[in-house]
Every structure is written in C-alpha cells, then in structure tokens.
N, C-alpha and C positions, 0 to 999 in steps of 0.2 A: 362535226364540230369545225367551225371555220377558224381562220387564223386570229380573228378579233374576238372570239368567244372563249369560254372556259368551261370545263366539265361542271363546275358548280352552277353556272348560268344555264347551261343546257338541261341539267337535271331539274333545276327549279322551274324552268319553262314547261318541261314535260309533265311534272306532277301537278302544277297549278292549272295547266290547261285541261288536264283530265278532271280535276275538281270542278272547273267551270262547266265542262261538258256534262258532268253528272248532275249539276243543278245548284252549285254554290253561287249565291248572288251577293254576299256580303263578306267583307274581310276587314280585320282590325290589325294594324301594324304598329309595333313599337320599334323605333329605329335602333340600329346596332351595327357593329362592324361585321360580325360573323353572318348576319342575316341580310347582307346587302344584295346578294343575288336574288333572294325572294322579294326584297323590297322593290328592286327595279322591275321585276316581272309584274308584280302587283300594280305598280304605277302604270305600266303599259296597258294592262287589262282595264284599269280604271279610265285611262284616256280613251280607250276604244269603247267605253261604256258597256263592257261585258260583265262588270261587277261594280259594286259600290265600295270604295276603299275609305276607311277612316284611320287617322293617325292619332295615337295617344302616346304621350311621353312616359307615362307610368304604366308598368305591366299589370298591376292590380286593377287599375282603371280599365285597361284594355280588356282584361279577362271578363269583367262584369259588363262591359259594353257588348262584347260578343255574346255573352249569356243573354242579355236583354233582347238583342236582335234575333237570336235563335228561338227564344221563347215566344216572340211575337210572330215570326214567320213559320215556325215549326220545321225549319230547315237548318242543317248544320252551317254555322258561321265559322270562318277561319280566323284564328288569332295567331300572329307570327311574332316570335321573340328572338333575341340573340341568345348567346350561350351564357352559362354561369348562373348566378343567383336570380337572374331575370326570369328563369323558368319557374323557380320556386314561388315567385310572387303570383303565379296563376292558381295556386292551390285553393284559396278561398272560393274562387269562381268555379273551379272544378268540383269542389264538394257540393256546392249549390246545384250545379248541373247534374251531378250524379244522383242526388237524392230527389231531384225534381224531374228526372228523365228528360232533360233538355239536350238535344244533340249539339255537339261542338267538335271542331277539328283543331287540335292544338299542334301547330307546326312550329317546332322549336329547332333553332340552329345549334350545332354542336361542333366542337373541335374533333379532330381525328381520334380514333380509339387509342392510338399509341401514346397520346398525351395525357390520358387519364391516370391519375395517381402519381404524377410526376411533379406536381406543384406548379404546373403551367398557369399562366395568367388567365383569369376568367374561365376556368375549367372546373367542373365538378362531375359527379356521377349522375347523368341525366336519364339514362334508361330506367324505366319503371319507377321514376321518381314520384309518380302519383299513386302508385300501389293499386289497391283494389277499387279505387274510385274512378277508373276509366274502364270502358268496355273492351278496349284493345290497346296494345302498345307495340309500336314498331321502332326498332333501332336500325337505321339504314346506314350502311357503310358509305364512306366518302366516295363519290364518283371519280373515275379516272379517265373518262372519255372513251371507254371500251364500247364495242358494239353490243347492242341489246340493253343498254341502261335505260333507254326511253321506255322499253316494254316493262322493265322492272318498276319504273316510276308509275306507269299507268296501272299496273297490277296492285301496287301499294295503295294508290288512290281509290281504286274500286273496293278493296277490302276495308279500307278505313271508312269509306262512305257507308258501306253495308252495315258495319258495326255501329256507326253513329246513329243511323236512322232506326236500327232495331230490325231483327229478322226472326224468322220462325213463326210458328202458329200459337205457341203458348206464351203466357205472360210470366216471364221469369226475370231475375235480375240480370242474367247474361244477355237476354234477348231484348230487353227494354232499351229505348233510346238513351243516349248519354254521350259523354265526352270520349274522344279517342286521341291518343297521343302519337304523333309522328315525329320522331327525333331524327333530323337529317345532319349527318356529318359532312363538313365541307373543308377542303384544303385550299390553300392559295394557289392561283389567283381566285379571289372570292367573287369576282364580277366580270362581266364581259358585255359585249354589245348585244342588246336584245332586239330581235327583229320587230318590225312594225306590225302590230297586231290589228290595226284598224281595217286591214283588208280581209281579215277573217270574219266569217259570218257569226253573229251572235247566236248561240244555241237556243233553241226553243225549249224552255224548261218545262218538263212535265211536273205535275204536282206530287213529286216524290217526297212527301213530308214525313215527319217522324211517325212511326206507327202508333195509332191510338189504342187505348185500352178498352174501348167501348165494345169490343167483340166478346168480352166476358158476359155480356148481358144475355146472350142466347142460352146460356146454361143456368141462369138464375131464375128460380121458381119462387114467386112471392104469392102468399095468400093474403086476402083482404083481412087485415087486422087493425083494430082500433089502436090509437096511441102510437102511431107511426109517423116519423118525420123523414123527409128526404133532404139530405145535406149535399149541396153542390159546391165542391171545392174548386181549386184552380184547375182550369182546363176540363171542366165537367162536360160542357157542351149542352146541346138542346135535349139530350136524352133525359136529363134530370127533370126538366120542366114537364116533359111528356109523361114520365112516370108519376110525378106528383099530381098531374091533371087526371090521369086515368084512375089512380087510386083514391083521389080525393083527400090527399094528405098535405100537410103544410110543407112548403118549400123554403128551405134556408139556403140562400145562395150568396156566395161572396162576389164582389165586383169583378174579379178575374175569371169567374166560372163560365161565362157565356150563357148562363141560364137565369139571370136575374130579371125575370119578367113573368108574366102569366097571372092568372086569377088566384093561384094558391101561394103566391109569393108573400113571405113574411118580412116586413121591412125591419122592425125593431126586434130582431131575433136575439140580440144579446141580452136584453132585459127579460124577454120571455123565457129563454132557456135558464136564466138564473132564478126565475120564479118557481118555487116548489109546486104551485098549482098548474104549471104548464110543463116546464122542463123536468120537474120531478116525477111527472106521470108518464113520461115517454118510456115505452117498453121496447121499441125497435127503431133503429136508424139505418136508412139505406144511403150509402155514401157514394158519391160520384167525384172523381178527381182527387185532389189532394187538399184537404182543409188546412189552411196555414195562417189565417188572420185571427179568428175568434177562438179563444181558449174554450169558451163554453161549448162551441160546436164540436171541437175536437174531443172534449170530455164526454159529451153526449154520444159521439160516435164510438168511443172506446169503452163505454160503460157496459157492464154485463146486463143481460136481461133480468129484470126483477119484477116483483109483484106490483100491485096497485100502490100508488103514492110512494114509489121508490122502494117497495118491498118491505119486509118485516123489519122492525127496529132492531138494530144491532145491540146485543147485550154487552154490557161493559165486562171486560175480563176480570175474573176474580183473582185477587192477589193472594198467592199461596206462599206462606212463609216456609223456607226450607227447614228441614229437620236435621239435627245433628245426630251422630251415632249414639249419643247418650240418651236420646228419647225426646219427650215433649219439651220444647223450649220454654213453655209457660210455667213449668214447675220450678220451684225455688229450691236452692240448696244442692242442685245436681252439677253445678259448675259449668253449665251450658247456657248462660244468659245471652240474649241477642246482642249484636254489636251495638245497635242503637241504644239499648238500655245501659250498657256499660259506658257508652260515650256520655250519656246524660249524667250518670253518676260521677264520672270524672270531672265534668264541667261544674257540677254542684260542689265537689270538693275543692276545686280551685277557687271558686267564688267564696266559699266559707273561709278559706285561708287568707285571702286578700281583703275581705270586707272589713275586719277590725282595723287594720292598718289605714285603710282609706278614711274611715270615720274618725280615727284619732287625729290624723293630720288635718282633716277638715275642721274639727273643733279647735285645734290649736291655732289655726289661721284665723278663725272667727274671733277668738279671744284677743289675738294680737291686733286685729283690725279695730275692735271696739274699745280697746284700752286707750284712755286719754292721757296725754302727757301732763305733768303738774303745772308747768308754766302756761299751757293753754287753758287749763281748767280755772286758773285764777283770773284769767282775762274774761272768761265766760261767766264768772260768778258762781261756779259750781262749788259745792261743798267738798272740802278735802278732809279726810279723817286725820286726826292727830296721832302722831306716833308716840307710843308710851315707852 
C-alpha cells in the first residue's frame, strides 16, 4: 500500500481485478459513500475497456439490469451497492436470478462489524440478508492493509465465481448457477489513488458460461409414443428442436427458448393447447428449459398422464350428510333435525309473526291516501252523504 492509497482501495482493486481475470465483462454500479472504493476501481476498468460499466441511480433498477445482462451473456454480472437499505432493494432481482438459474455477483459495501446493532447511520445486518436465494454468501472483514489481503481477495473472487456459474456433475439447487453475495466491510479512508489500468493487458475470456442443464439428456430414455409434445421454455436451446424433429412431435417453443424454428414448430400453440381436441389429447410432454410465458404450456407440462381425451370423466363427489349420535337425521320426533331444517322453520315463524302487522299498516295507509276531504269533494262535484 502506497502513501496515497488506502486498504479499502487496495482490496477493491484486488478482488475486482480477479473477477475480470475470471471472465466478468459487465458491471452495474449504484453510487454511494461506502462503495466509493469499488466505484473508482470499476471506473478505471471501464476506462481501460476491460469491462463495460453501467451506472444506475436506483438499486432495484441496477439489480434487474445486471440480471438481464447475465441472462443474455450467461456470465456473472457484477452489481455494486452501498451499505444500508440499498442492499435490500436487490432482493427482487435476486429472487428472479435464483429461480431462473441466472449467475450474478452481488458486491455490497458495508460498515465495519463493530458498528452493527449500534444504531449507526446507514447500517443494518447485511450478512446472509438474501437467505436461501443465493448460492453462496461471504462476509469479508474490513481490510487493514496487512500482508496477504490481496491473496484473500483473490480467493474470495474465485470461490464466488465458481458458485455463481455452478459446479459439480449433478443438477441440484446447490450446484445450479445463480446469484452470489459478497459483502465487503470498509473502514475510512474509503478511497485512494487507483493505479492506471490501461497498461494492463485485457484478459482473453474463455467461454466460462453458466453450466447448462442439457447434460441430463444422456440419461433420458424416450419411447416413440403418440400424443407427445415438446415444450421449449426459456434457455432450452437447439436440443428441443432436434428431439421434436426426431420424434415427429409438435414443438411448442417460447421466443426466449432458442428453439423457435424447424418444421415441427407450432406457432399458435396457446389456442391449440386450450382446445380439447388438441391439448386435451396430449398424454406426454417433454420439457426443455423453463416455461414462463404461456400458462397453457406450463399446465400441459405439469399435468399428470391420463387416458384418451383427457382420461375418464371425473365423478362428482357425493354429498354425505353427517349423522348425529341419535340416529338417522331424516326421522321425525327424535330431536335431531338438521341445522338447515331448523333454520327454515325459524325463518318461517318470523315471517308469520311480522306478516299481519305489515298488511295492516299497508291497508291503513291505502285508506288514508284514497280518502277525499269534504271541501275538495264539493269542488269536484262528488256526492257527499248526509249526516243523520
């Protein structure tokens, strides 16, 4: 560390440089005080054209921007935030990335651990804030400028990258690609002079993309069966079209599947799946990727295998009336009448009590309205009876 630098700036340079060397090509930054060391280093990498930096003022927007970039490139994109509630605003994008297996690197700045729980400004509990929706979470202590901190930064970057792109040979939730949280604690001074990075050679990125799920196809045995459809969801790839072509089955492909072509492609699949003569006769659905747009396709994919024309008709459940300890409810005089019958009788009794009063008042009002006053009757020429 030089006299003009700081432990925060040196650690930020070490970890971001390792991320770039591993293959990061895009970063999204939301400005903030605690993340200024990361912001200055990212600006230098962008000036050296070693990555593409985008600045967003809103953290929620920044999270979804990084999500879209990672979904398109299939490489982890970095999103950098300051401390406090700014980190929580990334949660919607993290949920989307976790369920869609999109790799992301959430690099959040934090205050030192001794300030947690003290009511310090712009401080909250950031470690493990995303819970089960991240593939890994790292809470890094604030650097002090000691020797070996650069190696620690590079090790954290390598482990984060491996967790984000997915590892292992089996397709499980833990090994699938997804977001990774790297929480970096920083003490003041928060920034320092960043070396000129234009002299560094831009790394040649190998196509270390997120692990695809297509390797499961080697253990999938399919027999030629009629009434089968192939559903290509998001990220399905060309394997869906190839299987539909080999089996001679209709292909239902979403626009983001990468398989919306071929002679077996069904264009108006929403209407056909809703038609009982087509969608109701499907007995098997082979799904590639993640269906996310059409509900009819997701319903067909999750429906159980049934017989012809949707299987046998479902019988309406017979309504069974509960029995009381006294015996059959239909018998009279046992004191166990159903609740509905007692309710009807009570309503009938109330109506019988109030009906005579209502009719009497109505007749009285009618007589009062039709009765003509004497002075009006004389004017109208009506006959008035004589009083005896």
